[in-house]
Structures are given as structure tokens and as C-alpha cells.
NULUM-50555 format. One record per residue (C-alpha): residue number from 1; residue in three letters; z, y, x. Coordinates in pm, 1 decimal. Example, Ala and Ser with C-alpha at 12.3 -4.5 7.8 and 13.67 -1.06 7.14 Angstrom:
  resi  resn         z         y         x
     1   Ala     780.0    -450.0    1230.0
     2   Ser     714.0    -106.0    1367.0
***
This chain:
  resi  resn         z         y         x
     1   Met    4945.0  -10474.3  -10483.9
     2   Ser    4744.4  -10136.6  -10363.5
     3   Gln    4812.4   -9836.9  -10537.4
     4   Leu    4627.4   -9694.7  -10835.3
     5   Thr    4441.5   -9391.8  -10732.1
     6   Tyr    4396.6   -9077.6  -10860.8
     7   Phe    4033.5   -9135.9  -10890.9
     8   Glu    4065.6   -9427.2  -11070.2
     9   Ala    4313.2   -9306.0  -11289.0
    10   Ile    4089.5   -8987.2  -11387.2
    11   Val    3804.5   -9214.6  -11461.8
    12   Met    4011.2   -9464.0  -11667.3
    13   Gly    4163.7   -9152.3  -11840.0
    14   Leu    3800.7   -9002.1  -11919.9
    15   Ile    3685.3   -9360.7  -12025.2
    16   Gln    4005.7   -9451.0  -12214.9
    17   Gly    3937.5   -9125.9  -12446.3
    18   Ile    3602.7   -9193.3  -12549.8
    19   Ser    3604.0   -9568.0  -12632.9
    20   Glu    3928.6   -9520.6  -12804.1
    21   Leu    3742.8   -9311.0  -13056.5
    22   Phe    3376.2   -9414.2  -13002.1
    23   Pro    3360.3   -9786.6  -13238.7
    24   Ile    3350.1   -9977.3  -12867.6
    25   Ser    3696.1  -10082.4  -12804.2
    26   Ser    3881.3   -9877.3  -12532.4
    27   Leu    4097.1  -10200.3  -12448.6
    28   Gly    3775.1  -10376.9  -12377.8
    29   His    3636.0  -10139.5  -12153.8
    30   Ser    3988.4  -10111.3  -11968.1
    31   Ile    3908.1  -10475.3  -11885.7
    32   Leu    3561.6  -10488.6  -11833.8
    33   Ile    3480.6  -10180.6  -11560.9
    34   Pro    3756.5  -10262.9  -11322.7
    35   Ala    3603.8  -10622.3  -11323.1
    36   Leu    3252.5  -10471.7  -11289.9
    37   Val    3317.5  -10255.0  -11005.2
    38   Gly    3564.7  -10508.4  -10833.4
    39   Gly    3744.6  -10452.8  -10519.4
    40   Ser    4072.3  -10260.4  -10522.4
    41   Trp    3948.0  -10178.6  -10881.4
    42   Ala    3986.8  -10497.3  -11019.5
    43   Thr    4329.3  -10530.4  -10807.0
    44   Asp    4491.5  -10231.6  -10905.9
    45   Met    4350.2  -10233.6  -11287.0
    46   Asn    4420.7  -10589.9  -11388.8
    47   Val    4557.1  -10563.7  -11759.9
    48   Ser    4645.8  -10957.0  -11800.6
    49   Ala    4892.7  -10968.9  -11470.0
    50   Pro    5249.5  -10949.8  -11542.0
    51   Asp    5448.2  -10654.3  -11468.9
    52   Ser    5139.2  -10480.8  -11377.7
    53   Pro    5167.0  -10054.4  -11308.7
    54   Tyr    4820.8  -10062.4  -11522.5
    55   Leu    4972.6  -10131.6  -11820.0
    56   Ala    5242.0   -9824.8  -11744.0
    57   Phe    4953.7   -9603.8  -11699.8
    58   Ile    4740.6   -9746.3  -12024.4
    59   Val    5095.1   -9641.7  -12203.0
    60   Gly    5038.9   -9287.8  -12073.5
    61   Leu    4672.8   -9263.1  -12193.5
    62   His    4733.7   -9354.1  -12537.8
    63   Val    5009.3   -9097.0  -12568.1
    64   Ala    4757.1   -8840.7  -12454.3
    65   Thr    4499.5   -8976.2  -12684.8
    66   Ala    4711.4   -8986.8  -13006.7
    67   Leu    4827.0   -8601.2  -12914.8
    68   Ala    4432.1   -8561.7  -12906.6
    69   Leu    4386.7   -8688.4  -13259.1
    70   Ile    4697.4   -8468.9  -13368.8
    71   Val    4596.3   -8132.9  -13215.8
    72   Phe    4222.2   -8219.7  -13395.2
    73   Phe    4362.9   -8305.6  -13715.3
    74   Arg    4647.3   -8057.7  -13700.1
    75   Lys    4563.0   -7903.7  -14049.1
    76   Asp    4491.7   -8247.1  -14214.5
    77   Trp    4848.4   -8380.3  -14117.1
    78   Ala    4992.1   -8045.8  -14211.2
    79   Arg    4883.3   -8125.5  -14546.6
    80   Ile    4973.2   -8480.9  -14534.5
    81   Ile    5344.7   -8421.9  -14400.6
    82   Val    5403.9   -8152.8  -14686.0
    83   Gly    5267.7   -8412.1  -14931.5
    84   Leu    5493.5   -8662.9  -14841.9
    85   Val    5787.5   -8417.7  -14877.5
    86   Thr    5686.6   -8297.1  -15195.3
    87   Ser    5627.3   -8662.2  -15320.4
    88   Ile    5977.7   -8781.1  -15206.7
    89   Arg    6114.0   -8445.9  -15371.2
    90   Tyr    5973.3   -8446.1  -15711.1
    91   Arg    5881.6   -8792.7  -15726.4
    92   Arg    5528.3   -8755.9  -15803.5
    93   Leu    5181.0   -8870.7  -15673.4
    94   Ser    4977.6   -8631.8  -15833.6
    95   Thr    4830.5   -8460.7  -15550.4
    96   Gly    4585.8   -8555.3  -15281.2
    97   Pro    4763.2   -8484.9  -14976.2
    98   Glu    5066.5   -8685.9  -15167.6
    99   Arg    4836.7   -8990.0  -15235.2
   100   Leu    4695.4   -8977.3  -14848.8
   101   Ala    5060.9   -8945.8  -14706.2
   102   Trp    5200.3   -9281.7  -14905.6
   103   Leu    4820.1   -9448.7  -14847.8
   104   Leu    4852.8   -9410.8  -14479.5
   105   Ile    5219.2   -9534.8  -14453.0
   106   Val    5080.1   -9870.2  -14679.1
   107   Ala    4799.9   -9924.1  -14446.3
   108   Thr    4985.6   -9899.3  -14102.9
   109   Ile    5226.6  -10169.3  -14197.3
   110   Pro    5012.6  -10491.8  -14145.0
   111   Val    4887.7  -10383.1  -13816.1
   112   Ala    5230.9  -10223.8  -13706.3
   113   Ile    5378.6  -10570.7  -13761.8
   114   Ala    5087.3  -10778.3  -13598.3
   115   Gly    5105.5  -10559.8  -13302.4
   116   Leu    5486.2  -10598.6  -13221.3
   117   Leu    5452.8  -10993.9  -13274.2
   118   Leu    5095.3  -11031.1  -13123.4
   119   Asp    5024.4  -10750.4  -12858.0
   120   His    5188.9  -10932.8  -12556.6
   121   Val    5053.7  -11234.0  -12640.6
   122   Phe    4676.3  -11121.0  -12707.4
   123   Arg    4723.1  -10931.9  -12360.9
   124   Thr    4809.8  -11141.8  -12165.3
   125   Val    4602.2  -11447.8  -12274.4
   126   Leu    4279.1  -11276.9  -12383.7
   127   Gly    4271.6  -11005.7  -12146.4
   128   Val    4013.8  -11156.2  -11891.7
   129   Pro    3665.8  -11014.5  -11842.4
   130   Met    3485.1  -11301.1  -12015.3
   131   Ile    3640.3  -11278.6  -12332.0
   132   Ala    3651.1  -10972.6  -12342.0
   133   Ala    3292.7  -10938.8  -12301.8
   134   Val    3219.4  -11201.3  -12587.2
   135   Phe    3473.4  -11002.3  -12824.2
   136   Leu    3263.7  -10699.6  -12756.5
   137   Thr    2929.9  -10855.3  -12835.8
   138   Leu    3117.1  -10984.4  -13143.4
   139   Asn    3225.0  -10613.0  -13191.1
   140   Gly    2864.3  -10521.7  -13218.0
   141   Leu    2788.0  -10756.0  -13513.0
   142   Val    3081.2  -10642.1  -13720.7
   143   Leu    2920.3  -10303.5  -13699.0
   144   Leu    2619.7  -10376.8  -13784.3
   145   Leu    2796.1  -10617.9  -14081.5
   146   Gly    2940.9  -10254.2  -14178.4
   147   Glu    2583.3  -10129.0  -14229.2
   148   Arg    2550.2  -10359.6  -14488.3
   149   Phe    2743.7  -10115.7  -14674.7
   150   Arg    2507.9   -9800.3  -14563.5
   151   Arg    2294.4   -9806.7  -14890.1
   152   Arg    2639.3   -9797.3  -15103.0
   153   Ser    2773.8   -9485.1  -14863.2
   154   Arg    2456.2   -9294.0  -14928.4
   155   Gln    2432.5   -9313.6  -15276.3
   156   Leu    2765.0   -9200.8  -15265.4
   157   Glu    2713.0   -8911.1  -15030.9
   158   Val    2413.9   -8818.7  -15284.5
   159   Glu    2594.1   -8804.3  -15605.5
   160   Arg    2869.5   -8598.1  -15434.3
   161   Glu    2624.1   -8338.0  -15299.8
   162   Val    2474.3   -8313.6  -15622.7
   163   Gln    2855.3   -8232.7  -15777.4
   164   Leu    2906.4   -7972.9  -15513.8
   165   Gln    2553.5   -7806.9  -15575.8
   166   Ala    2651.9   -7790.4  -15953.6
   167   Val    2988.3   -7646.6  -15873.2
   168   Ala    2828.6   -7413.7  -15650.2
   169   Ala    2561.1   -7306.8  -15911.5
   170   Arg    2852.0   -7226.5  -16170.3
   171   Thr    3088.1   -7043.0  -15936.6
   172   Ala    2864.4   -6834.1  -15745.9
   173   Val    2818.7   -6599.8  -16025.9
   174   Asp    3087.3   -6520.8  -16271.5
   175   Gly    2905.0   -6352.9  -16546.2
   176   Arg    2960.3   -6011.7  -16416.6
   177   Arg    2959.3   -5995.4  -16027.0
   178   Glu    2837.0   -6237.1  -15726.9
   179   Thr    3141.9   -6419.8  -15613.9
   180   Phe    3177.5   -6370.8  -15209.2
   181   Val    3156.1   -6678.1  -15036.5
   182   Asp    3404.6   -6693.6  -14725.5
   183   Thr    3180.6   -6922.9  -14492.9
   184   Arg    3474.1   -6927.6  -14210.4
   185   Asp    3687.0   -7146.8  -14483.0
   186   Arg    3394.5   -7358.7  -14554.9
   187   Asp    3459.2   -7617.2  -14338.6
   188   Asn    3812.6   -7612.1  -14405.1
   189   Asp    3727.4   -7685.2  -14760.1
   190   Asp    3494.8   -7985.6  -14679.5
   191   Asp    3778.0   -8128.8  -14495.8
   192   Ile    4001.9   -8070.4  -14789.9
   193   Glu    3771.4   -8248.3  -15016.1
   194   Val    3663.6   -8540.7  -14772.1
   195   Asp    4059.1   -8635.0  -14750.2
   196   Asp    4049.7   -8585.8  -15138.5
   197   Ser    3802.0   -8859.9  -15159.3
   198   Val    3973.7   -9100.6  -14916.0
   199   Ser    4321.6   -9063.1  -15147.6
   200   Arg    4162.7   -9167.6  -15420.5
   201   Leu    4121.7   -9520.7  -15306.5
   202   Arg    4307.6   -9822.2  -15428.1
   203   Val    4627.5   -9917.9  -15279.8
   204   Pro    4501.9  -10270.3  -15178.2
   205   Arg    4167.7  -10147.7  -15028.1
   206   Ala    4350.9   -9912.2  -14826.7
   207   Leu    4575.5  -10200.6  -14719.3
   208   Gly    4255.7  -10393.5  -14664.8
   209   Val    4144.0  -10123.4  -14395.9
   210   Gly    4461.9  -10109.0  -14238.2
   211   Ala    4474.0  -10479.4  -14173.1
   212   Ser    4143.4  -10465.0  -14027.0
   213   Gln    4287.0  -10286.6  -13727.2
   214   Ile    4460.9  -10611.9  -13652.1
   215   Leu    4178.7  -10728.2  -13494.3
   216   Ala    4160.9  -10458.9  -13243.0
   217   Leu    4428.3  -10637.3  -13071.4
   218   Leu    4143.0  -10853.0  -12940.7
   219   Pro    4003.9  -10682.8  -12641.9
   220   Gly    3669.2  -10595.8  -12733.4
   221   Ile    3700.2  -10498.6  -13099.0
   222   Ser    3718.9  -10148.3  -13144.5
   223   Arg    3979.8  -10010.2  -13402.4
   224   Ser    3766.2   -9729.2  -13511.8
   225   Gly    3510.9   -9967.8  -13564.8
   226   Val    3655.5  -10240.0  -13781.8
   227   Ser    3851.4   -9987.8  -13977.6
   228   Met    3545.2   -9787.1  -14022.5
   229   Val    3339.0  -10088.1  -14138.4
   230   Gly    3652.0  -10184.2  -14396.4
   231   Gly    3639.2   -9842.2  -14528.5
   232   Met    3301.4   -9846.5  -14608.5
   233   Ala    3360.2  -10196.1  -14744.9
   234   Ala    3599.6   -9977.8  -14997.4
   235   Gly    3355.3   -9778.5  -15093.7
   236   Leu    3383.3   -9463.7  -14859.2
   237   Thr    3088.0   -9284.9  -14712.2
   238   His    3038.6   -9306.1  -14298.3
   239   Arg    3223.3   -8975.8  -14282.9
   240   Glu    3512.9   -9029.1  -14507.5
   241   Ala    3560.0   -9416.5  -14331.7
   242   Ala    3521.1   -9216.6  -13992.1
   243   Arg    3814.9   -8976.2  -14081.6
   244   Phe    4039.7   -9248.5  -14242.0
   245   Ser    3997.3   -9427.6  -13918.7
   246   Phe    4097.4   -9146.2  -13714.4
   247   Leu    4425.4   -9069.2  -13903.1
   248   Leu    4492.8   -9474.1  -13964.7
   249   Ala    4472.7   -9483.1  -13571.1
   250   Thr    4699.2   -9179.0  -13474.8
   251   Pro    5069.3   -9299.7  -13590.5
   252   Val    4951.0   -9636.7  -13455.6
   253   Ile    4817.9   -9545.8  -13121.7
   254   Leu    5127.7   -9281.5  -13087.1
   255   Ala    5392.2   -9580.5  -13168.8
   256   Ala    5276.8   -9822.1  -12968.3
   257   Gly    5271.0   -9561.6  -12627.0
   258   Val    5598.5   -9440.5  -12741.1
   259   Leu    5749.6   -9748.2  -12791.3
   260   Lys    5631.3   -9880.5  -12428.8
   261   Leu    5747.2   -9525.6  -12257.0
   262   Pro    6032.0   -9716.9  -12084.3
   263   Asp    5743.4   -9911.2  -11889.9
   264   Leu    5642.3   -9607.1  -11771.1
   265   Phe    5950.1   -9467.7  -11624.5
   266   Gly    6108.0   -9816.3  -11536.5
   267   Pro    5987.3   -9998.0  -11231.3
   268   Met    5612.7  -10047.2  -11344.7
   269   Gly    5616.4   -9661.0  -11353.6
   270   Gln    5717.1   -9643.2  -10988.0
   271   Gly    5479.6   -9460.8  -10744.6
   272   Ile    5198.1   -9384.5  -11009.2
   273   Gln    5351.3   -9092.2  -11223.9
   274   Gly    5126.4   -8817.7  -11103.0
   275   Gln    4795.7   -9054.6  -11152.8
   276   Val    4932.1   -9117.8  -11530.6
   277   Leu    4979.7   -8787.8  -11547.0
   278   Ala    4612.8   -8709.8  -11417.8
   279   Gly    4440.7   -8963.5  -11588.4
   280   Ser    4644.8   -8866.2  -11934.0
   281   Ile    4529.6   -8506.1  -11851.8
   282   Ala    4150.1   -8642.2  -11853.3
   283   Ser    4233.4   -8895.3  -12154.5
   284   Phe    4353.8   -8599.8  -12390.9
   285   Val    4033.0   -8393.3  -12313.4
   286   Ser    3791.3   -8627.6  -12348.6
   287   Ala    3926.5   -8775.8  -12657.3
   288   Leu    3947.4   -8436.6  -12820.5
   289   Leu    3595.0   -8394.2  -12739.0
   290   Ala    3503.0   -8738.1  -12861.5
   291   Val    3662.1   -8666.7  -13191.5
   292   Gly    3519.1   -8329.5  -13233.1
   293   Phe    3157.8   -8480.6  -13195.7
   294   Leu    3181.3   -8810.9  -13388.9
   295   Asp    3352.5   -8581.7  -13675.9
   296   Arg    3015.5   -8379.9  -13689.6
   297   Tyr    2798.1   -8753.0  -13603.5
   298   Phe    2949.9   -8906.0  -13878.9
   299   Arg    2842.2   -8660.5  -14144.4
   300   Ser    2480.9   -8798.0  -14136.0
   301   Arg    2462.2   -9067.4  -13920.7
   302   Thr    2544.3   -9413.5  -13860.7
   303   Leu    2738.9   -9710.5  -13668.1
   304   Val    2396.5   -9868.6  -13545.4
   305   Pro    2388.9   -9687.7  -13221.1
   306   Phe    2731.7   -9809.5  -13143.6
   307   Ala    2644.2  -10154.3  -13248.3
   308   Ile    2343.9  -10171.9  -13003.7
   309   Tyr    2583.2  -10037.1  -12711.6
   310   Ser    2822.1  -10336.2  -12780.5
   311   Leu    2571.2  -10580.1  -12838.7
   312   Val    2372.3  -10492.4  -12488.5
   313   Val    2693.5  -10452.7  -12268.8
   314   Gly    2873.6  -10753.4  -12440.2
   315   Ile    2591.2  -10976.6  -12372.1
   316   Gly    2506.9  -10848.7  -12029.2
   317   Cys    2867.1  -10880.1  -11916.4
   318   Val    2874.0  -11233.5  -12055.6
   319   Val    2597.2  -11302.9  -11848.5
   320   Phe    2704.1  -11114.7  -11543.1
   321   Phe    3054.5  -11325.7  -11515.2
   322   Ala    2881.3  -11666.0  -11606.4
   323   Val    2643.3  -11640.0  -11286.9
   324   Arg    2904.7  -11421.0  -11078.6
***
């Protein structure tokens, strides 16, 4: 088997960081792109081959992506960890961070169990280009289905905006003087309010959102996409669903990478540590940029462009592999 090159590593690292967070499936792209390029790319990056160095390479990319999410949501995770500690210490669930901490734990259980039991089987049996193309097409249909909940989400956004304006009107003047508003904290306050709204999800609904990530074990189905659709089905707005999806994905992606680190430092990773480092750096940077973009994007926009992309690329790849 030929060696994974630095160019291949950097390109796939950049794609991993973007496609893991954009609702277009990183696993699907890690299978489709090498197959489309062909040649040494298809040889070096065959995800279904047993003991493939590419699998060790993907481990590093997943860890880098999870670290980018932790960096971006560091304030949220600080609140969540403190909330978990205070919840255990005082045996209560009275604050937003306390509720959100336990919701994340509960919602992660289904995909954690499924990942341990099914990841290897799904990857080796289904990790081929044609199947990935079919599932990417289905991913587009799932995202379009999720937009059926758009009207409900937009109604919630309007109601909450009215509530925010009412609160702002009451606090702008305290009867004696104007209250100074520090715009530097406005975004942080907005993030806290979004997290607090998410924390009010009922446990069965949060569990359903978490369980939806099991579908992402199928190559071509996006983890962030299906969990966002699940979140909107549970009554969250686009932005709330996106943030809950990213927070849910962080421990799952990180745990999956950490559990497979022995592969990276074992025989499978021999001779590609440098490529893994280069690809991981590229993945970290692209993931950090991607999550920043998406956090702003879903304040006012929808999943439709990603659905169209998935349908066009998925169907195009199905035709390509069928006639090749």
C-alpha cells in the first residue's frame, strides 16, 4: 500500500473539519472524495479496508474537530461543567446549566452504545462509494423533511423576540436614569439565553435528539444534520437546534477519537504521524471557522442549501459510480 501524502492529509483534514459540522456528512465525504479522485487517493484512503492507515488518520481528525468545538464553546462548557458539579453537590436541577448538563449526558447514551456496537460493522460493510452516495442523497431528503418544522421554529423565534423587546423596554429606563447597555456582553447574554431555552427540553425529546445521531453511523448521513432535524422536531429554533447539535457532538466525537488513539500509535499509524499532525491542524482550523460561520448562519437561515447540496452531490455520485 502506498503512503498517505502530506497533500492528501491536509486536503482531507480541511474537508473533515467543514463536513463534520456542516450537515453534509464527514464520513460520506471521506469515502466519496478519494473514490472520485481515484489513483493513489483511492488506494491510500480506503475506509473499508481492514487495518488501513487511513482509519488511524481519521482518528486524529476527529480529535482535532472535537477540540475546535471545545474551544469555540468554551464558555458554554464552563457553565455546563459548573452546573453538573453544583447539581451533584446540592442534588438539584434548578438552573439552566444544571439541566443542560444532564440533558447532554442522557442524550449521549444511545449513540455511545450504538457506536461501540455498530461502528466497525457499518464502516466495513457500508463504507463503499456507491452506498455512501445513496445515503448522502437520503441525507438531503432528511434535511428537507426537517424544514417541515420551520414554520413552528420561526413562530417560536418571533415570540421570543417579542419577549426580549418587552424586557429591553422595561429595563432601558429604571425610572431615574437610563441603564447603560454594555454591547460587549450582548452576544454572551444571547448565548446564555439560547442554552437556557435548550435546557428546557423534556428528557424524552432530548433523548430522541441524541438517538437520532445513531443514523450518522451510516456513511453519508450527517450527525449535525439529523440532530438538528430532531431538535427542530422537538420544538427548537434553527439556532437552538444547531447549538444543541454541536454540544451533543462534542463528547461523542472526542470519545470516539480517544477510544481509537491506540490505533494511531500502533501498527496502523506507523509512518504517518507527521501526516496525521498536518491533517489534524488543518481540521482544527477549518472546524473552528465552520462552527463560527454556522453559529451566525442559523440565526436567520435554514437547512435548505445543505439539503440541495446533498441531493445534487449524492445523485451525481450515484450516476458517476453506476456508469463508471
